[in-house]
N, C-alpha and C positions, 0 to 999 in steps of 0.2 A: 542470621538476618534479614526480617524482607525490610524491604523499603515505603516509605512513610507515604509514598508520593499522595492525594489527595483524586485527583486526577489525568488517568494516562489517554490519548491517545492515542488509534493506533492506524499504521496502511499498511497493511501487507497489497504484495505483486511481485512480476515474475521481475521488476525492472529492468527491463531490455532495452534501451539503455535508462538511466531517471535522470529522467525530464524537466524544464521549471514550471511546466505542469501539475508536475508533481508535487512542486516545494512552496511553489506558491497554493496550494488548498493547505496544505498542509498548516502552514502559518495560515490561511484566516480563516481558516477550521479553528486553529489554539484555538489566535487571538477569538473569532465569535466566542465560544467553550470553556473559555479562559483557564484551556489547561495548562498543566506543571509540565508538560512532554509531553513528545510526535514519539515516537515509537513507531520507527520504520518495523519495518520487516520482509526482507529476500527471500524470496521462496527460495525451499530446495526442490523440489524435484515434483512441479506442481501436474493436479490425478489431471487433470486437465491437457494438456498442454501437452506435445513432441516431446521426451525430455530435449534428444540431441537436434530439437531446433533453437531451444536454447540456451540463451550466454553460457560458462561454466558459474557456476554461482560466487568461487571466490573472483571471479572476474565481474560481479556485478556488485559481491559485496563492497569493496574492495574498489568501482567508482559513487558505492553511491552513497560510502566511506567520504570520501571525500564531498563530496556534494556538500550532504549536512555540513559540514566539521563548523562552520563560520556564525550557523545557528549556537547559540549556548541550546535551547528550547527544546534540539534535534542529538536523533541518537538514535545508533542502530544496533541491529540483534543477528545472532548469528543463532539464533534458537530454533529454526528450521534446516538454513540449511544443514548442520551438524546431527540432525534425525534421516536416517538411514531409511530410506522408503520413501511411499508418497509422503505430504503432505496437506492434514488435514485443521483449518481451522480450531474444531475445537478441539482439537490435541495440543495446539499452540495457544489456545485462552488455558487448559486447565493447567501446561505447566507455567501463566504465566501471575496465575491463580494461589500459584504459593510463591510467585520473587515478590510478589505486594499488599500490603498489608488488608487481612479481608473487608474493608473498609474502601476502600480505591473503589471510581468506577471508573469505569473501563468502558472507553469506546471506541466506537472499531467504524472505519471511516470507508463508506465504499463512495460505488458513481450509483447517482439514483435508483438506471436501468438493471442495476444488476438488484433492488428488492423484488420483484414478483422470482427473483434463482433464492433465494431462503433458501426455501422449503425445499431445493436439493439438494442440500449441500449437506455433511453426515453429520447422521446426529444434530441433525438444527433445531430442535428443540433444546439443548441442551449447550450448545452456543447458543439458544435466544435467555438462559437463567448468566451467564458468564459477564455477558456486556451486554453494554446498551446501539447503535446505530447510530451514526449521524450518518443522513445520504442525503449528499451531493448535487446541486443542482448551476446549471449551467445558466446566463440569464435570459431568459425567452425559453425559453426550455417550461413544454408545462407542468403541470407541476397536479392539475388535476386528474391527471395519468395517472397514480404511480396515489393520489390518499385513498384510496379504496385498498387499495392490496395493502399498505398503509394500517390500511382502518380494523382491513380485516386477520390484520400478524397480532397485530395488540389486541386483540380482542376474543379473538381463536386460541393463538397462542401467550400469550406477556408478553407476546415483544414491545421495546420499546424503541421504538427506529425517534430523533427524531432528525425537523429539512435543515440542511446552507445553503445558503449563490452562495457561489465561491465566481470570479470575472473568467472569463471566455480566453480562453489561449492553448488554440487549435494547431495543438504541436503531441505526435504521434511519435510514439518507439519506434514502431514504422515505419516512419520515413527519415526519425534518422538512420534507423539502422542501412533503408535503401541507398539511401544521401553519400553514408561514409563511405559507404559497395563499390559506386559505383566516381568517389574522388571530391565527394564534392561538398560545400562549405555551410557545418553543423555550428558554427560563430551561430549566438545567441540565442539559442536549442536552445543547445544547455548550459550548464554552466564552465569557465573556459579549464578548472583541472578538467572538469569530462571529457573535455576535448581534445585536451593532451595529450590526457590517463589513454584513450581512442584510439589516436598518434599511434605516438610508443608502442604502443601493443600491435599496430596493425591491427587491430580491430576488427572485425569486419570485414572484411577486404579480404582475411580467406579463414576455414575454418584455427579455428582456437582453444589450445588445450590451459587445462586450467595450470 
């Protein structure tokens, strides 16, 4: 049975780990675009990263599920974690199209800096038929630097790319991993449940097994 949401937002990534920047972006976009739900999709084996250096998927999934649990509009999917081999966006979107009603609009949330790279994605022209994009800008970003590329993709490939501005939250997963590894506080960078999970499981302090 297909789900009948009208407007779904997709936020994918390694989420290694998820932090307040991810959550604020998702909630800001959800409100601005009147999305019925934001679906977080932690990657399984991302083709662009050394898998041995990414926290095992089960940890990333449980951390993300804990962080998203307090928002009724957030949901976490295992769709890429359970897929064998590399995970590509075109495959994920194709699967989701079978889950949701054909009339459901799917909005894929990306950083504005990703826009020029969209044509390097596997089967990108099919991707453009499966979803619309929301390119997120930080305050002070030069939107004009991307406007020509957005126009080109919309003209040449019939892509649909919207833009949104989100609060500037200068937090990175790299910084959090580094601080955790050194035994420094990560309080106020991540939700308390994420901080507790990382401490309890000794994540980033040593090689962690799923």
